[in-house]
C-alpha positions, -999 to 999 in steps of 0.1 A, spaced: -113 756 813 -144 760 792 -140 788 767 -174 787 753 -208 782 769 -237 763 752 -256 796 748 -226 811 729 -222 781 707 -258 784 695 -251 820 684 -221 812 662 -223 816 625 -198 789 618 -191 755 632 -160 755 654 -136 727 652 -115 717 682 -77 715 673 -44 711 690 -23 724 661 9 745 662 9 778 644 23 814 647 6 847 652 21 879 639 16 909 661 29 942 651 55 926 629 67 901 655 59 864 652 49 845 682 44 807 684 9 797 693 -15 768 695 -49 767 677 -75 757 703 -103 759 678 -110 772 644 -139 782 622 -145 803 591 -153 832 614 -122 831 637 -100 812 659 -92 807 695 -54 807 701 -30 802 730 5 818 732 27 822 762 50 848 745 24 871 728 20 905 743 -15 911 729 -41 938 734 -78 936 725 -84 953 691 -49 945 676 -47 935 640 -28 902 636 -20 876 610 -25 840 620 -2 816 601 -5 779 598 14 757 574 -17 737 564 -43 765 562 -22 794 551 -23 829 566 -54 846 577 -57 883 589 -79 891 619 -84 911 649 -82 902 686 -115 905 701 -112 888 734 -83 880 756 -81 859 787 -44 855 799 -25 836 774 -56 828 752 -71 851 727 -101 851 702 -94 862 666 -121 875 644 -115 871 607 -142 895 597 -147 879 563 -172 886 537 -196 857 532 -180 844 499 -145 845 516 -158 827 547 -174 801 525 -140 795 508 -122 793 542 -149 769 555 -142 746 524 -104 748 531 -110 738 567 -132 709 556 -106 697 531 -79 699 559 -101 679 583 -110 653 557 -73 648 549 -67 638 586 -87 606 580 
């Protein structure tokens, strides 16, 4: 399934990196295992079979490498949800640097 059209990709503020990484998402105090499908300094696309999510919920995305990042669910399609981090420009730049360092460490 293609989660992003070419037109949508052109409008993004931050480059998205395709991943297949295990993580967890905290929704209303309950952790749910998830997989990161893609990630950027602006947000993430995650898949979770166990999450009972609703658009607009505040969440905490947790990953052992990148740390924890608060966000808001902005789009849901079945077991896949888009998380918007809603960061200020300086915070987004720091997260972009962290993502770049992580990717560089992979080789």
